[in-house]
C-alpha positions in Angstrom: 101.5 88.9 73.2 103.3 91.0 70.8 106.5 92.9 71.7 104.7 96.3 71.2 101.9 95.4 73.5 104.3 94.1 76.1 106.4 97.3 76.0 103.2 99.3 76.3 102.1 97.4 79.4 105.5 97.9 81.0 105.4 101.6 80.2 102.0 102.0 81.8 103.0 100.0 84.8 105.9 102.4 85.3 103.6 105.3 85.0 101.4 104.2 87.8 104.4 103.7 90.1 105.7 107.1 89.2 102.3 108.8 89.8 102.2 107.4 93.4 105.8 108.3 94.0 105.3 111.8 92.8 102.2 112.2 94.9 104.0 110.8 98.0 106.8 113.3 97.6 104.4 116.2 97.3 102.5 115.1 100.3 105.6 114.7 102.5 107.0 118.1 101.4 103.6 119.7 102.1 103.7 118.4 105.7 107.4 119.4 106.2 106.8 122.9 105.0 103.9 123.4 107.5 105.7 121.8 110.4 109.1 123.4 109.9 107.8 126.9 109.1 105.6 126.9 112.2 102.8 128.0 110.0 99.4 128.4 111.6 96.8 126.7 109.4 93.0 126.5 109.5 91.2 123.4 110.8 90.3 122.4 107.2 93.9 122.7 106.1 94.9 120.6 109.2 92.6 117.9 108.0 94.2 117.9 104.6 97.6 117.8 106.1 96.7 114.8 108.4 95.1 113.1 105.4 98.3 113.5 103.4 100.4 111.7 106.1 99.5 108.5 104.1 102.3 109.8 101.7 104.9 108.3 104.1 103.4 104.8 103.6 103.2 105.4 99.9 106.9 106.4 99.9 108.0 103.1 101.4 105.3 100.9 99.8 106.2 102.1 96.3 109.9 101.7 97.0 109.3 98.0 97.6 107.4 97.7 94.3 110.2 99.6 92.4 112.8 97.3 93.9 111.0 94.3 92.4 110.4 96.0 89.1 114.0 97.3 88.8 115.8 94.0 89.7 113.5 91.2 88.6 115.3 91.0 85.3 118.8 91.0 86.7 120.8 88.1 88.2 120.7 87.7 91.9 124.4 88.4 92.2 124.2 91.6 90.2 121.1 92.7 92.1 122.8 92.0 95.5 125.9 94.0 94.6 123.8 97.0 93.4 121.5 97.0 96.4 124.3 96.6 98.9 126.2 99.5 97.2 123.1 101.6 97.2 122.5 100.9 100.9 126.1 101.8 101.8 125.9 105.0 99.7 122.7 106.0 101.5 124.3 105.5 104.9 127.3 107.4 103.7 125.1 110.4 102.7 123.4 110.3 106.1 126.7 110.4 107.9 128.2 113.0 105.6 125.2 115.4 105.9 124.9 114.9 109.6 128.5 115.6 110.3 128.6 118.6 108.1 125.5 120.0 109.9 127.1 119.2 113.3 130.2 121.2 112.6 128.6 124.1 110.6 125.4 124.8 112.4 125.5 126.8 115.6 122.6 125.2 117.5 123.2 127.4 120.6 122.0 130.4 118.6 119.2 128.5 116.8 116.8 127.2 119.4 114.4 126.5 116.7 116.0 123.0 116.3 115.4 122.2 120.0 111.8 121.0 119.3 113.0 118.5 116.7 115.8 116.9 118.8 114.1 113.8 120.2 116.6 113.1 122.9 117.6 116.7 123.6 121.1 116.6 122.2 123.0 116.4 119.0 126.6 115.0 119.1 129.0 113.0 117.1 128.2 109.9 119.1 124.5 110.4 118.7 125.0 110.5 114.9 127.0 107.3 114.9 124.4 105.5 116.9 121.5 106.8 114.8 120.1 108.6 117.9 119.9 112.1 116.6 116.6 113.5 115.4 118.1 116.9 114.7 119.0 115.8 111.2 115.5 115.1 109.8 116.8 112.5 107.3 116.7 109.6 109.6 114.4 107.8 107.1 117.6 107.3 105.1 118.8 104.9 107.8 115.7 102.8 107.3 116.0 103.0 103.5 119.7 102.0 103.6 118.8 98.8 105.5 115.8 98.2 103.3 118.1 98.3 100.3 120.5 95.9 102.0 117.6 93.5 103.0 116.1 93.5 99.5 118.4 90.7 98.2 116.6 88.4 100.7 113.3 89.2 99.0 114.8 88.8 95.6 116.4 85.4 96.6 112.9 84.2 97.7 111.5 85.4 94.4 114.2 83.9 92.2 115.3 80.8 94.0 112.2 79.3 95.7 109.5 77.1 94.1 106.5 79.2 95.3 107.9 82.8 95.5 104.6 84.6 95.8 103.4 82.3 98.6 106.8 82.5 100.4 106.8 86.3 100.3 103.3 86.3 101.7 104.4 84.0 104.5 107.3 86.2 105.2 105.0 89.3 105.5 102.6 87.3 107.7 105.6 86.3 109.9 106.7 89.9 110.2 103.2 91.0 111.1 103.0 88.3 113.7 106.3 89.2 115.3 105.6 92.9 115.3 102.0 92.9 116.6 101.3 89.5 118.2 104.5 88.8 120.3 106.5 90.4 123.0 109.7 90.3 120.9 109.7 94.1 120.2 109.9 94.8 123.9 112.9 92.5 124.6 115.9 94.1 126.2 118.4 93.1 123.5 120.6 95.6 121.6 119.7 94.2 118.2 116.0 94.1 119.0 116.1 97.6 120.5 117.8 98.9 117.3 115.3 97.1 115.0 112.4 98.5 117.0 113.9 102.0 117.5 114.3 102.3 121.2 115.4 105.9 121.1 116.9 105.5 117.6 115.4 106.5 114.3 111.9 107.5 113.7 111.3 104.8 111.2 112.4 101.5 112.7 113.4 98.8 110.2 111.4 96.0 111.8 108.1 97.9 111.4 108.6 99.8 108.2 109.9 96.7 106.3 106.3 95.5 106.3 104.9 98.2 103.8 108.1 97.8 101.8 107.6 94.0 101.5 103.9 94.5 100.8 104.9 96.8 97.9 107.3 94.1 96.6 104.5 91.5 97.0 101.9 93.5 95.1 104.5 94.1 92.3 105.1 90.4 92.1 101.4 90.0 91.2 101.2 92.9 88.8 101.1 96.3 90.5 98.4 98.2 88.7 96.5 95.0 87.9 96.0 94.2 91.6 94.4 97.5 92.5 91.0 96.0 93.0 92.2 93.2 95.3 94.4 95.7 97.2 91.5 98.0 97.6 89.2 95.3 99.0 91.7 93.7 101.4 93.2 97.0 102.7 89.7 98.5 102.9 88.4 95.5 105.0 91.3 95.7 107.4 91.0 99.4 107.8 87.2 99.1 108.4 87.9 96.3 110.9 90.3 98.4 112.9 88.0 101.4 112.6 85.1 99.5 114.2 87.3 98.3 117.0 88.6 101.8 117.7 85.1 103.2 117.5 83.9 100.7 120.1 86.9 101.5 122.3 86.2 105.2 121.8 89.7 105.8 120.3 90.6 108.2 117.6 89.7 107.0 114.1 92.3 109.2 112.4 95.0 106.9 110.9 97.8 109.5 111.5 97.4 109.1 115.2 98.8 105.6 114.8 101.8 106.4 112.6 104.5 106.3 115.4 105.0 103.6 116.3 103.8 102.2 113.0 100.5 100.4 113.4 98.7 98.0 111.1 95.8 100.5 111.0 98.1 103.2 109.5 99.6 100.7 107.1 96.2 99.4 105.8 94.6 102.8 105.5 97.7 104.1 103.6 97.6 101.2 101.2 93.8 101.6 100.8 94.5 105.3 99.9 97.1 104.2 97.4 94.6 101.8 95.7 92.1 104.7 95.4 94.8 106.9 93.9 95.5 104.2 91.3 91.9 104.3 90.1 92.1 108.1 90.1 95.3 108.1 88.0 93.9 105.6 85.6 90.9 107.8 85.1 93.0 111.0 84.7 95.2 109.3 82.1 92.2 109.2 79.7 91.0 112.8 80.3 91.9 114.9 77.2 92.7 118.1 79.0 96.1 119.8 78.6 96.5 121.0 82.2 95.7 117.5 83.5 98.3 115.9 81.2 100.9 118.4 82.3 100.2 117.7 85.9 100.4 113.9 85.3 103.7 114.4 83.4 105.0 116.5 86.3 104.0 113.8 88.8 106.0 111.2 86.8 109.0 113.5 86.6 109.0 113.9 90.4 108.2 110.3 91.0 111.1 109.0 89.0 113.5 111.1 91.1 111.8 110.8 94.5 114.7 109.9 96.8 117.1 112.5 95.4 114.5 115.2 95.5 113.5 114.2 99.1 117.2 114.7 100.1 117.5 118.0 98.3 114.4 119.5 99.7 115.7 118.8 103.3 119.0 120.5 102.4 117.1 123.6 101.1 115.0 123.6 104.3 118.0 123.3 106.6 120.1 125.9 104.7 117.2 128.4 104.7 116.7 128.0 108.5 120.4 128.1 109.1 120.9 131.4 107.1 117.7 133.2 108.0 116.6 132.0 111.4 114.4 132.9 113.2 112.5 133.6 109.9 111.7 129.9 109.4 108.7 130.8 107.2 111.0 131.6 104.4 111.1 127.9 103.6 107.7 128.5 102.1 109.5 130.4 99.4 112.8 128.6 99.1 111.5 125.1 98.7 108.9 125.9 96.0 111.6 128.0 94.3 113.9 125.0 94.3 111.2 122.9 92.5 110.5 125.6 90.0 114.2 125.7 89.2 114.2 121.9 89.0 111.5 121.9 86.4 113.3 124.7 84.5 116.6 122.9 84.3 114.7 119.7 83.4 112.3 121.2 80.9 113.5 119.1 78.0 113.0 115.9 80.0 109.6 117.2 81.2 108.7 117.9 77.5 109.3 114.2 76.7 107.2 113.2 79.6 104.4 115.4 78.4 104.6 114.0 74.9 104.3 110.5 76.2 101.5 111.5 78.5 99.6 113.0 75.5 100.1 109.7 73.6 98.7 107.8 76.6 95.6 109.9 77.0 94.7 109.6 73.3 95.3 105.8 73.1 
């Protein structure tokens, strides 16, 4: 394969990851704006909102793929140092933001937050123990530990004879422990932390599965595997759907998000594979507005974690300053993203040019 062809394939691979990341970010923000503004929505809008909850799985699934893509070409030592540092920096941000909020926000005059404090209080000790839900960035804790666990996945990939098989066995082992054993219910401090007994909303032991799945799919060629991913995840989703139908349970995947179920994982990844087909199609549509949207998705998708953090800061600050007018976040958050695109217009222009080149190729 020529160098130019290889570079084109890498570029397109990155585009598909960016599309999914950008879509995941928009989905999550859409949900947060509705929930935190206390906005009343129509039944049809509620269906769309529930449907977009798959964005959370995409967020973690794609993070696993990006980890493989970003560190495959680096040495294991360099990768480990970078990932450990990134995990520590993520934890530091969680603590810093949580403590600032603890000492600045007056929760006694802002009862709005009461509905989001899972254990009914918000103290210094709760923050240290990852037990406070009043700071809605607890997913940072999960991401921090996922970053620090990633060297294990990279070690298996780089240092074992059958890396793809071994990662698959690791995922199968995690699934077995999570869903086929009584280990998650053991009264052990480490187990209780891993499975979030009153801790974070996104327990590491459960959410590491979609992360590792993203890593595994990237090992095999992320965009190239969309057909296999579609079939496998579709079959699993259909299997669980039949069981729940027979048991007269809800068939809506979002009902099984907390605690994370295999049904929610499979349906989310099935949705991701459908999106890959959609994005592949849209790449070849010669319409200016579609190319602009696709370029915008990539710009958002390449900066997802940072934008996720900033949108929470905007939400919190808006509520803090203008409570009880929480609906103002419907103005402040979109305004933030408008300003983001204005300040990054040159970068966006480059994305758009490359998108035009892709659609005409």
